[in-house]
C-alpha angles and dihedrals in degrees: 000000000000089000090053090049089056094047093047093048092049092045091050089049092242086123125047117214095266093051091045091055092050090054090049090053089050091050089055089054092048090049091054090050093051092047093050090049092044090239100124093131098047116127126222094253089054093056105108134200089252090055089049090055089048089050090052091051089048091054089053097046103028091123088072091064098052098086095043096046100036094154091063091056099038094106096048125096138192116331092008090073109080111234102168140019112294118242120259095245090052089055091049090053090052093047091051088058091049089049090051088058094052091046087053090055092047092054089053092045091238090132130028098217137010119241086230089064090049089057090073127239098274096044092045092050091051093051096044102041115107118225124219132201123237116300109293115261121240135210123234121228095263091053093048092049090048090056093045092053099037124114105239132183119257090255090064100033098095091041090054092050094046092045099050089041092054088048088059093051104042090218125157110243091248090058094040090058091053097049118119135175088263086074092062122092138161126223121233089258093053107264114141115212143164121238128194146145109250105234095209093063100028094112092057092043094088095172091046092230112180128229112241119200121179119228118240114218099263090050090053091053092051093047091053090051099048106018086212092300098133110162091193090068092065088087118026097175129034133078094299099024131125095271093052090047090051090057091048090050094052091047091050090050092052097245096161104152111140120240126191126241122185113235109212094198094052094035088223141097121266124198126221135174108265091240089066094055104036124112138152087291087069089070095061092043090050092051091052092045094051093047089051088052091067090049097252118139103243091222085074089069089061096229093112128049116216096184122288094329095074097095092042091055092046095050092053090069116061123216091254093057092042090050092053091049092048092050089052092046093051096038090240127143123253112251144163129228137193126235090274090056094251112150112243128211111258 
């Protein structure tokens, strides 16, 4: 039935291809769970809250089953084979997809109650609540300029360009990975900018108003070089992923400033070099910090949503004014460009 749910959702265009594939991967994991538990013939209305909790625990600790049930993992390769406990937020993402299936059955009156409801409010909230690390650290302007100007080895060159470019856009990593040259435009008076619908708030954005962020000069140069084709963004996490490379980059560039992290066990702050705590989240935090430095409310940039007034605040500042403020914040020169992104003499 879950398989049919996926095919129907994809056929009705409720799922795009990427989402469909993620649900198929999840179905494979659920199938392994049911086989291990000898529950291959269980129906959806027989799936209890206790089984749901067992499924959640299985998602966390599936790596422990690989050796014992080799035949179930014979067709998997590389990253598809679990080798360590999965992170809590990964489990929440999986459970949300399972919950979507049971909600689908409820809407069609194929089941009377969802096993998620049977969990109870408190237990369900505990299972489904995402956890976040400490607030992301940000760079100051001197640190960002140091990284932009630094001589870096070839192994970190693309990471440096992607990182400082993302710092100039304020994009979440999920949106940064989706950016294409189709999202670039130039105003009549020569200001290049990106425009996009932020996916995190798209449901509340009833008028589908796009965010528009001007490109400072160094960002324009990077965009012309890569056209958003950053290979390093293929894997954000992992031992050689973007986040690890960011930390290596900052360490290479000598970004040693200490940042505090609260240790729950010790009930006290601990201090670490910024290069040990940085990730792609640092880019967004840096963007907000630098815009604050020129005394502009960062809600104006549109990347945060303070209630229903976000769009109102953003529209009060035109692209020209925002461009001037960004150039000041990033210590970049004002410039003009043509439609082909060639810089024009002022």
